[in-house]
Kinemage of the C-alpha trace (Angstrom):
@kinemage 1
@onewidth
@group {chain A} dominant
@subgroup {mainchain}
@vectorlist {calphas} color= white
{ca met a 1} P -19.995 -70.940 -67.399
{ca asp a 2} L -19.916 -67.215 -68.087
{ca glu a 3} L -18.452 -65.989 -71.363
{ca phe a 4} L -16.778 -63.057 -69.552
{ca ser a 5} L -14.672 -62.998 -66.425
{ca asp a 6} L -15.502 -60.771 -63.442
{ca lys a 7} L -12.777 -58.327 -64.535
{ca asp a 8} L -14.872 -57.504 -67.653
{ca asp a 9} L -17.789 -56.344 -65.481
{ca val a 10} L -18.174 -52.597 -64.905
{ca thr a 11} L -20.032 -51.160 -61.938
{ca ile a 12} L -21.220 -47.601 -62.683
{ca ile a 13} L -22.026 -45.092 -59.949
{ca ser a 14} L -23.993 -42.526 -61.969
{ca gly a 15} L -24.042 -38.759 -61.490
{ca gly a 16} L -26.498 -37.740 -58.783
{ca val a 17} L -25.877 -40.936 -56.792
{ca ile a 18} L -24.435 -40.483 -53.288
{ca ile a 19} L -22.964 -43.445 -51.419
{ca glu a 20} L -21.729 -43.400 -47.827
{ca gly a 21} L -19.759 -46.546 -47.083
{ca lys a 22} L -17.249 -48.921 -48.651
{ca val a 23} L -17.610 -50.014 -52.274
{ca ser a 24} L -15.818 -53.058 -53.671
{ca ser a 25} L -15.948 -54.982 -56.922
{ca ser a 26} L -14.265 -58.018 -58.433
{ca gly a 27} L -14.330 -56.118 -61.745
{ca asn a 28} L -14.064 -52.471 -62.821
{ca ile a 29} L -15.734 -49.428 -61.231
{ca arg a 30} L -16.644 -46.071 -62.789
{ca val a 31} L -17.705 -43.253 -60.457
{ca asp a 32} L -19.605 -40.251 -61.820
{ca gly a 33} L -21.442 -39.657 -58.534
{ca asn a 34} L -20.207 -39.093 -54.964
{ca ile a 35} L -18.744 -41.676 -52.584
{ca lys a 36} L -17.763 -41.046 -48.966
{ca gly a 37} L -15.868 -44.215 -48.186
{ca asp a 38} L -13.199 -46.520 -49.573
{ca val a 39} L -13.388 -47.897 -53.126
{ca lys a 40} L -11.670 -51.188 -53.976
{ca ala a 41} L -11.619 -53.012 -57.313
{ca asn a 42} L -9.730 -56.001 -58.672
{ca gly a 43} L -9.709 -54.162 -62.003
{ca thr a 44} L -9.744 -50.522 -63.074
{ca ile a 45} L -11.219 -47.610 -61.118
{ca thr a 46} L -12.272 -44.565 -63.141
{ca ile a 47} L -13.421 -41.344 -61.485
{ca gly a 48} L -15.247 -39.283 -64.129
{ca glu a 49} L -15.045 -35.471 -64.371
{ca gly a 50} L -18.184 -35.116 -62.240
{ca gly a 51} L -17.173 -37.844 -59.793
{ca glu a 52} L -16.024 -37.191 -56.224
{ca val a 53} L -14.554 -39.663 -53.735
{ca glu a 54} L -13.523 -39.090 -50.142
{ca gly a 55} L -11.674 -42.233 -49.084
{ca gln a 56} L -8.980 -44.693 -50.132
{ca leu a 57} L -8.898 -45.973 -53.734
{ca thr a 58} L -7.337 -49.418 -54.283
{ca gly a 59} L -7.161 -51.018 -57.727
{ca asp a 60} L -5.004 -52.331 -60.557
{ca ser a 61} L -5.145 -49.122 -62.612
{ca ile a 62} L -6.823 -45.876 -61.546
{ca thr a 63} L -7.812 -42.883 -63.673
{ca ile a 64} L -9.027 -39.706 -61.996
{ca gly a 65} L -10.909 -37.036 -63.935
{ca gly a 66} L -12.827 -35.584 -60.976
{ca lys a 67} L -12.023 -34.928 -57.309
{ca val a 68} L -10.480 -37.333 -54.812
{ca lys a 69} L -9.514 -36.748 -51.183
{ca gly a 70} L -7.705 -39.795 -49.825
{ca thr a 71} L -4.924 -42.305 -50.377
{ca ile a 72} L -4.440 -43.957 -53.776
{ca leu a 73} L -3.011 -47.487 -54.020
{ca ala a 74} L -2.623 -48.478 -57.684
{ca lys a 75} L -0.931 -51.818 -58.410
{ca glu a 76} L 0.012 -50.718 -61.918
{ca lys a 77} L -0.819 -47.172 -63.084
{ca leu a 78} L -2.412 -43.950 -61.866
{ca val a 79} L -3.507 -41.256 -64.335
{ca leu a 80} L -4.473 -37.771 -63.148
{ca glu a 81} L -6.386 -36.187 -66.030
{ca ser a 82} L -6.164 -32.451 -66.777
{ca lys a 83} L -9.290 -31.446 -64.794
{ca ser a 84} L -8.636 -33.703 -61.801
{ca thr a 85} L -7.947 -32.705 -58.196
{ca leu a 86} L -6.234 -35.094 -55.777
{ca lys a 87} L -5.533 -34.359 -52.111
{ca gly a 88} L -3.787 -37.401 -50.693
{ca asp a 89} L -0.821 -39.732 -50.970
{ca ile a 90} L -0.090 -42.069 -53.890
{ca val a 91} L 1.547 -45.497 -54.154
{ca ser a 92} L 1.844 -46.691 -57.764
{ca lys a 93} L 4.308 -48.247 -60.236
{ca ile a 94} L 3.481 -45.724 -62.992
{ca leu a 95} L 2.239 -42.163 -62.445
{ca val a 96} L 0.906 -39.937 -65.238
{ca ile a 97} L -0.038 -36.338 -64.395
{ca glu a 98} L -1.566 -34.364 -67.261
{ca ala a 99} L -1.065 -30.593 -67.533
{ca gly a 100} L -3.701 -28.811 -65.446
{ca ala a 101} L -4.167 -31.602 -62.881
{ca lys a 102} L -3.948 -30.564 -59.224
{ca phe a 103} L -2.109 -32.883 -56.827
{ca asp a 104} L -1.373 -32.156 -53.165
{ca gly a 105} L 0.329 -35.053 -51.382
{ca lys a 106} L 3.248 -37.483 -51.495
{ca ser a 107} L 4.025 -39.979 -54.221
{ca ser a 108} L 5.826 -43.301 -53.846
{ca met a 109} L 6.654 -45.355 -56.924
{ca ser a 110} L 7.739 -48.960 -56.602
{ca glu a 111} L 7.594 -52.227 -58.500
{ca gln a 112} L 5.283 -53.872 -55.961
{ca pro a 113} L 3.327 -51.302 -53.939
{ca lys a 114} L 2.056 -52.577 -50.595
{ca met a 115} L -1.707 -52.841 -50.951
{ca ser a 116} L -2.396 -53.512 -47.290
{ca val a 117} L -0.883 -52.771 -43.923
{ca ser a 118} L 0.884 -55.750 -42.397
{ca lys a 119} L 2.628 -56.069 -39.083
{ca thr a 120} L 6.280 -56.932 -39.462
{ca pro a 121} L 9.098 -56.860 -36.935
{ca glu a 122} L 10.434 -53.655 -38.587
{ca ser a 123} L 7.149 -51.819 -37.930
{ca ser a 124} L 6.931 -52.831 -34.257
{ca pro a 125} L 8.103 -50.305 -31.683
{ca pro a 126} L 11.507 -51.114 -30.191
{ca ser a 127} L 11.516 -52.921 -26.817
{ca lys a 128} L 13.208 -51.309 -23.855
């Protein structure tokens, strides 16, 4: 049996690395390179100052220091650091925007953000 759980694992996408496609992890992810595609983690997602992501970010807590273009779904907390740029919508319980951060989009804060799209009677078009 492993001494550490999967949430203690950290996947690092180093500077100079370019990924086109979806990235997912049962632990934490740190991005210092470039990803064109969705990033999903069952832990923390950190986008370093040199990191760039074009796609949806889904995780427990997300910290952005670089550039992101896409939707952010944070179960707990989203932090936009002072040198970050975010173009996209946010769903998170807690939102921290440091002075100097650039954010262009809509923010929705709730106790339990919806992490996936589900079909419910309310979202169906009305019958005629």
